[in-house]
Structure formats: structure tokens, C-alpha cells
C-alpha positions as CSV (number, residue, x, y, z in Angstrom):
1,M,13.0,-28.8,11.1
2,S,15.7,-31.0,9.7
3,V,19.2,-29.9,8.5
4,I,18.0,-30.1,4.9
5,D,15.0,-27.9,5.6
6,R,17.1,-25.3,7.4
7,Y,19.6,-25.3,4.5
8,I,17.0,-24.8,1.9
9,V,15.2,-22.1,3.9
10,R,18.5,-20.3,4.6
11,T,19.4,-20.5,0.8
12,V,16.1,-19.1,-0.3
13,L,16.0,-16.3,2.3
14,G,19.6,-15.4,1.6
15,S,18.8,-15.1,-2.1
16,V,15.7,-13.0,-1.5
17,A,17.7,-10.7,0.9
18,M,20.4,-10.3,-1.9
19,V,17.8,-9.3,-4.4
20,M,16.2,-7.0,-1.9
21,A,19.4,-5.2,-1.3
22,V,19.9,-4.6,-5.0
23,V,16.4,-3.4,-5.5
24,L,16.6,-1.1,-2.5
25,V,19.8,0.5,-3.9
26,L,18.2,1.1,-7.3
27,G,14.8,2.1,-5.8
28,G,16.5,4.5,-3.4
29,L,18.5,6.0,-6.2
30,F,15.4,6.7,-8.2
31,V,13.6,8.3,-5.3
32,F,16.6,10.4,-4.5
33,I,16.9,11.6,-8.1
34,S,13.1,12.4,-8.2
35,Q,13.7,14.7,-5.2
36,Q,16.2,16.9,-6.9
37,S,13.6,19.3,-8.4
38,D,12.3,19.9,-4.8
39,I,15.6,20.7,-3.3
40,G,15.9,24.4,-2.6
41,I,12.2,25.0,-2.1
42,G,11.7,26.4,1.4
43,H,14.2,24.7,3.7
44,Y,14.3,21.4,1.9
45,T,18.0,20.4,1.5
46,V,20.0,17.5,0.1
47,A,20.2,16.0,3.5
48,D,16.4,16.2,3.8
49,A,16.0,14.5,0.4
50,L,18.3,11.7,1.5
51,W,16.4,11.3,4.7
52,Y,13.1,11.2,2.8
53,T,14.5,8.5,0.5
54,L,15.6,6.3,3.4
55,L,12.3,6.6,5.2
56,N,10.5,5.5,2.0
57,L,12.6,2.4,1.5
58,P,10.4,0.1,3.8
59,Q,7.3,1.0,1.7
60,Q,9.2,0.0,-1.4
61,V,10.1,-3.3,0.2
62,Y,6.5,-3.8,1.2
63,E,5.2,-3.2,-2.3
64,L,7.8,-5.1,-4.2
65,L,8.4,-8.1,-2.0
66,P,6.3,-10.5,-4.1
67,I,8.6,-9.6,-7.1
68,M,11.7,-9.9,-5.1
69,T,10.5,-13.2,-3.8
70,V,10.0,-14.7,-7.2
71,I,13.5,-13.6,-8.4
72,G,15.2,-14.6,-5.1
73,S,13.5,-18.0,-5.0
74,L,14.5,-18.8,-8.6
75,I,18.1,-17.8,-7.8
76,G,18.2,-19.7,-4.5
77,F,16.7,-23.0,-5.8
78,G,18.8,-22.5,-9.0
79,Q,22.0,-22.5,-6.9
80,L,20.9,-25.8,-5.4
81,A,20.1,-27.2,-8.8
82,R,23.4,-26.1,-10.4
83,G,25.4,-27.6,-7.6
84,S,23.5,-30.9,-7.9
85,E,22.3,-30.5,-4.3
86,I,18.6,-30.8,-5.4
87,T,19.6,-34.0,-7.2
88,V,21.2,-35.4,-4.0
89,I,18.3,-34.3,-1.9
90,R,15.8,-36.0,-4.3
91,A,18.0,-39.1,-4.3
92,T,17.6,-39.5,-0.5
93,G,13.8,-39.9,-1.0
94,V,12.7,-36.3,-0.6
95,S,9.6,-35.8,-2.7
96,V,8.4,-32.7,-4.6
97,A,5.7,-32.3,-1.9
98,R,8.3,-32.3,0.8
99,L,10.3,-29.7,-1.1
100,A,7.1,-27.6,-1.4
101,G,6.6,-27.9,2.3
102,T,10.1,-26.7,3.0
103,A,9.6,-23.8,0.6
104,L,6.4,-22.9,2.5
105,I,8.4,-22.5,5.7
106,A,10.6,-19.8,4.0
107,A,7.4,-18.3,2.5
108,A,5.8,-18.1,6.0
109,L,8.7,-16.2,7.3
110,L,8.6,-13.8,4.4
111,I,4.8,-13.4,4.8
112,A,5.3,-12.6,8.5
113,F,7.9,-10.0,7.6
114,E,5.6,-8.5,5.0
115,G,2.8,-8.3,7.5
116,L,4.9,-6.6,10.2
117,L,6.3,-4.2,7.6
118,G,3.0,-3.2,6.2
119,E,1.2,-2.7,9.5
120,F,3.8,-1.3,11.8
121,V,6.7,0.1,9.9
122,A,6.3,1.2,6.3
123,P,3.1,3.4,6.5
124,Q,4.3,5.1,9.6
125,L,7.8,5.9,8.2
126,Q,6.3,7.1,4.9
127,E,3.9,9.4,6.8
128,V,6.8,10.8,8.8
129,A,8.8,11.3,5.5
130,N,5.9,13.1,3.8
131,E,5.2,15.3,6.9
132,Q,8.9,16.3,7.3
133,K,9.2,17.2,3.6
134,A,5.9,19.2,3.7
135,F,7.0,21.3,6.6
136,S,10.5,21.7,5.2
137,Q,9.0,23.3,2.0
138,F,5.8,25.0,3.2
139,N,3.7,25.4,6.3
140,S,0.4,24.4,4.6
141,V,1.3,21.8,2.0
142,G,-0.9,18.7,2.0
143,F,0.8,15.3,2.5
144,G,-2.2,13.1,1.9
145,G,-2.1,11.1,-1.4
146,G,-5.6,11.8,-2.4
147,Q,-7.3,14.7,-4.1
148,G,-9.3,15.7,-1.0
149,A,-11.8,13.9,1.1
150,W,-15.6,13.8,1.5
151,V,-17.0,12.6,4.8
152,R,-20.6,12.6,6.0
153,D,-21.6,13.1,9.6
154,G,-25.3,13.0,10.2
155,N,-26.8,16.1,8.4
156,L,-23.3,17.5,7.7
157,I,-21.1,16.7,4.7
158,L,-17.5,17.8,5.0
159,N,-15.0,18.2,2.2
160,V,-11.3,19.0,2.8
161,A,-8.8,19.8,0.1
162,R,-5.7,18.7,1.9
163,Q,-4.0,18.1,5.2
164,S,-1.3,20.4,6.5
165,G,-0.7,18.9,10.0
166,S,-1.8,16.1,12.2
167,R,-4.8,18.3,13.4
168,H,-4.8,21.0,10.7
169,F,-6.6,21.0,7.3
170,V,-6.7,23.4,4.4
171,G,-9.9,24.3,2.4
172,M,-12.8,22.8,4.3
173,Q,-16.3,23.0,2.8
174,V,-19.4,22.4,5.0
175,F,-22.7,21.3,3.6
176,E,-25.6,21.2,5.9
177,L,-28.8,19.2,5.1
178,A,-32.3,19.9,6.4
179,S,-34.5,17.1,7.8
180,N,-36.0,16.6,4.3
181,H,-32.5,16.2,2.8
182,A,-32.7,19.6,1.1
183,L,-29.6,21.8,1.2
184,A,-29.9,24.2,4.2
185,A,-26.5,25.9,4.2
186,V,-23.1,25.9,2.4
187,G,-20.0,27.2,4.1
188,H,-16.3,27.4,3.3
189,A,-13.4,27.7,5.7
190,A,-9.8,28.6,4.6
191,S,-8.5,26.4,7.4
192,A,-9.8,23.9,9.9
193,T,-8.2,22.8,13.2
194,A,-9.4,20.0,15.4
195,L,-9.9,21.2,19.0
196,G,-10.9,18.0,20.6
197,H,-14.2,17.1,22.2
198,R,-15.8,16.9,18.8
199,K,-15.1,20.5,17.9
200,W,-13.5,22.1,15.0
201,L,-12.2,25.7,14.7
202,L,-12.9,27.0,11.3
203,G,-10.8,30.0,10.1
204,D,-12.0,32.7,7.7
205,Y,-15.3,30.9,7.5
206,T,-18.1,32.2,5.2
207,E,-21.6,30.7,4.9
208,S,-24.7,31.0,2.8
209,R,-27.9,29.8,4.5
210,F,-31.1,29.1,2.6
211,S,-34.4,30.0,4.2
212,G,-37.4,29.9,1.9
213,D,-36.8,32.3,-1.0
214,R,-34.0,34.1,0.9
215,V,-30.3,33.5,1.2
216,M,-28.6,34.9,4.2
217,T,-24.8,35.3,4.1
218,R,-22.3,35.3,6.9
219,K,-19.2,37.6,6.9
220,P,-15.8,36.0,7.0
221,G,-14.7,35.0,10.5
222,A,-14.0,32.2,12.9
223,K,-16.6,29.5,13.8
224,V,-16.6,26.5,16.1
225,L,-18.2,23.5,14.3
226,Q,-19.6,20.5,16.2
227,S,-18.8,17.2,14.4
228,N,-18.2,13.6,15.4
229,V,-15.5,13.4,12.6
230,T,-12.1,13.3,14.2
231,A,-8.9,14.7,12.8
232,G,-7.4,11.3,12.7
233,F,-10.2,9.8,10.7
234,L,-10.3,12.8,8.3
235,G,-6.6,12.3,7.8
236,L,-7.1,8.7,6.8
237,A,-9.7,9.8,4.2
238,V,-7.3,12.2,2.7
239,Q,-4.6,9.7,2.3
240,D,-4.1,7.3,-0.7
241,P,-5.7,4.0,0.3
242,E,-2.5,2.2,-0.7
243,Q,-0.7,4.0,2.1
244,L,-3.0,2.9,4.9
245,T,-2.6,-0.1,7.1
246,L,-5.2,-2.9,7.1
247,R,-6.6,-1.7,10.4
248,A,-7.0,1.9,9.1
249,L,-8.6,0.6,5.9
250,W,-11.1,-1.6,7.8
251,Q,-12.0,1.5,9.9
252,V,-12.6,3.6,6.8
253,I,-14.6,0.9,5.1
254,G,-16.9,0.5,8.2
255,Y,-17.5,4.2,8.3
256,F,-18.3,4.4,4.5
257,H,-20.7,1.5,4.8
258,A,-22.4,2.9,7.8
259,N,-23.0,6.1,5.8
260,S,-24.0,4.4,2.6
261,L,-20.9,5.8,0.8
262,D,-18.9,4.2,-2.0
263,A,-16.1,2.2,-0.4
264,R,-15.0,0.3,-3.5
265,Q,-11.5,1.9,-3.6
266,Y,-10.8,1.1,0.0
267,L,-12.2,-2.5,-0.3
268,F,-9.9,-3.1,-3.2
269,A,-6.9,-1.7,-1.3
270,F,-7.8,-3.8,1.7
271,W,-8.1,-7.2,-0.1
272,S,-5.3,-6.4,-2.5
273,K,-2.9,-6.0,0.4
274,I,-4.0,-9.4,1.8
275,A,-3.9,-11.1,-1.6
276,R,-0.4,-9.6,-2.4
277,T,0.9,-11.0,0.9
278,V,-0.6,-14.5,0.2
279,A,1.0,-14.4,-3.2
280,I,4.4,-14.6,-1.6
281,A,3.8,-18.3,-0.8
282,F,3.1,-19.1,-4.5
283,A,6.0,-17.0,-5.5
284,V,8.4,-19.3,-3.6
285,L,6.7,-22.4,-4.7
286,L,6.9,-21.4,-8.4
287,A,10.7,-21.8,-8.3
288,I,10.4,-25.5,-7.6
289,P,9.0,-26.8,-10.9
290,F,11.4,-24.6,-12.9
291,V,14.6,-26.0,-11.2
292,L,13.2,-29.5,-11.5
293,G,12.6,-29.1,-15.3
294,S,14.3,-27.7,-18.3
295,M,15.9,-24.8,-16.4
296,R,17.8,-26.9,-14.0
297,S,21.2,-26.0,-15.5
298,A,20.2,-22.4,-16.5
299,G,22.4,-19.5,-15.3
300,A,21.5,-16.9,-12.7
301,G,21.0,-14.3,-15.4
302,T,18.3,-16.4,-17.1
303,R,16.5,-17.0,-13.8
304,T,16.7,-13.4,-12.8
305,M,15.2,-12.4,-16.1
306,L,12.4,-15.0,-15.8
307,G,11.7,-13.7,-12.3
308,L,11.5,-10.1,-13.5
309,V,9.1,-11.0,-16.2
310,I,6.8,-12.9,-13.9
311,G,7.0,-10.4,-11.1
312,I,6.5,-7.4,-13.4
313,A,3.6,-9.1,-15.0
314,F,2.0,-9.7,-11.6
315,F,2.6,-6.1,-10.6
316,L,1.2,-4.6,-13.9
317,L,-1.9,-6.9,-13.8
318,Q,-2.6,-5.8,-10.3
319,R,-2.4,-2.1,-11.3
320,L,-4.6,-2.7,-14.4
321,I,-7.2,-4.5,-12.3
322,E,-7.2,-1.6,-9.8
323,S,-8.1,0.8,-12.5
324,G,-10.9,-1.6,-13.7
325,A,-12.4,-1.9,-10.2
326,I,-12.8,1.8,-9.9
327,V,-13.7,2.9,-13.5
328,F,-16.0,0.0,-14.5
329,H,-17.7,-0.6,-11.1
330,L,-16.5,-4.2,-10.9
331,D,-16.5,-6.3,-7.7
332,P,-13.3,-5.1,-5.9
333,V,-12.9,-8.2,-3.8
334,I,-12.8,-10.6,-6.7
335,L,-10.6,-8.3,-8.7
336,A,-8.2,-7.9,-5.8
337,W,-7.7,-11.7,-5.6
338,L,-7.5,-12.3,-9.3
339,P,-3.7,-11.8,-9.8
340,T,-2.9,-14.1,-6.8
341,A,-5.5,-16.6,-8.1
342,L,-3.8,-16.8,-11.5
343,L,-0.4,-17.1,-9.9
344,A,-1.6,-19.8,-7.6
345,T,-3.2,-21.7,-10.5
346,V,-0.1,-21.6,-12.6
347,T,2.1,-22.6,-9.7
348,L,0.0,-25.6,-8.7
349,L,-0.3,-26.8,-12.2
350,L,3.4,-26.8,-12.7
351,L,4.0,-28.4,-9.4
352,A,1.6,-31.2,-10.3
353,R,3.6,-31.9,-13.4
354,A,7.0,-31.7,-11.7
355,R,9.0,-34.9,-11.3
């Protein structure tokens, strides 16, 4: 890497880092303010709310990095343009393609950062934050993002309302199917605890078993349930797909497909995470045609506003498409890549016209 390449990469990354710091301060402030109504419930204090806010900051970076990259790249390349450094670099014979290649080096570093953050840092810290908040307020509050989970295990169908600990769940329903797929029994447990060795301890369990024209009921009590479903997997199913890592999503998708269940929501989340990470490359490249064109002498405020408009449009389009994938039964893979494909098309067209 030449001196010019290092200088451009350092300028772009520095601008993205500056934007990230500003966004984190604002985002952290909003999260902390949103926690004020929860302070005082149970043992949840101001210090707990501040800790919760800090642990959620990596997840905000992960979700908003494409937007921050657009803004930071426009500011970084804009500084080079306003100081006539881009003009000098171009005068030495550096082509637009060479500038794009240098920009992709910065993009590759940001993509690697995004990948590490999304797989090994942000979800884990967010889970810790939710768990600590839950146990500070109540002993049995759920910290999964979904509205319960349905999981099939052979002739058993399990439904849990929420998770209250790493091995504890609240409100489990058990549906047992007969060999002819008819409903054989329905049970409900107030609590379920994973014992290990494919066993669950169901607390305050009641059951209605169907036999011919008769219905036999079971008095409330404890029961040990045999099931291949683990507490770890059931916890994944309860969580919001957006909060899962790619590895966890792939595990859930495989399980859903193996049991002929609808995995569209998890498929969209899986490919959306990949597409959003790839979009960082085009977010960096998008700055080049702007600084070589009519916005060469524009101020930082103008570029920041342009980056905000592009980034927010990308973010809103992704959220709108997510709703369409679930509500209208559209292909989740195609829709997950659509915002990134549009951004890539616009970027490449503008780069082709840049001089």
C-alpha cells in the first residue's frame, strides 16, 4: 500500500470514526432517556440504566454502520476535495478506478469490523444487558424479543411465552400428536426448566388427554418431559431474529426446514445481515463520484445532510421490505438483497460517469 493509499484510508476511517462517536453519543442519550420510566421498578437503578445503555451501544454501531459509513466517507473525501488534495492526486495520474480500489481497502476494514461486531460482540453484550435488566426488575420477566416461540420435536409441539433465565422459561404449552397426526393430549406448565440429558422439569403442569370419546385430565403438579429441544435452542427461537448472530440464525433455519416450518423471517434476517455488511463497500465508493462532480466544493454540512438522506433512505427501505417479506409472503432472499442491489447500481452508474 502506497503513501497515498494509506493517507486516503486513514482520512476515510477517521471521518467514519468521528461520525460514529457523534451517533453513539446521541443514540446512547436516547436509550438512556427511554429507560427512565423503568427506573425504580424492582431494583433497577440509574446506574443499571446507564450500564444497560453502554452495553447496547455496540448493537447500535452494528445496525447503523452503513449509514455512518455513507456520512463519514462523504466528509472524508470532501476534506480531500476542499483542500485540493484530490486534484493533486488525480494530476499525478491516479485514475478513478485506482481511487475506488483505495476506497475498497477502507471498506474492507469496516466490513471486517462489522462482521466481528455482529458475531462476537454486539449480540452477546445486548443479551447480557437484557438479562441484567430483567433480573433487576423481576425474577420471571422475559428478555427475548419475540412474542413466544413454537418448536416441533417429533410428535411434540412446544410453545413458550417467554424466557426468564438461561435455562428457565415461563408459560410452556405441550401439544402431543398421535401417529395419525390427531391431537392426543394438550398440557400447560406455568414454568419449564431444562435439566439436561434431554429432560425438562415442568412446574404446575396440567394436562388433558384424549382417548376415544373420553377426556382424561391430570391434576396440577410437576412432570419430567423428554424432548430433544435444548434450552439454548429454545432461547434462540424466543429472541428477535435481528438480535441473533449469523451462526445462530443458520442453526434456526436448518431446524425449521428440517421440520417443515416457516423460516422466512429468519431467512430474511440472515441474508439481510450479510447484504447490509456488503453495502458498506458501496457506501464508501458512493462518495467518490460526488467529490469529483458538482459537490467538490460543498461544505461539510451539505455532505452530512446528503449522507443522512441516503443512509436513512437505505435504512427505511430495508425496514419496509422486511415487513413485505413477512406479510406478503415474498421471497426473503431477494428482498433482503434489494436495498444493497439498488445502492450498488446507483454507485456503479455514478462511478462510470465520474471523470
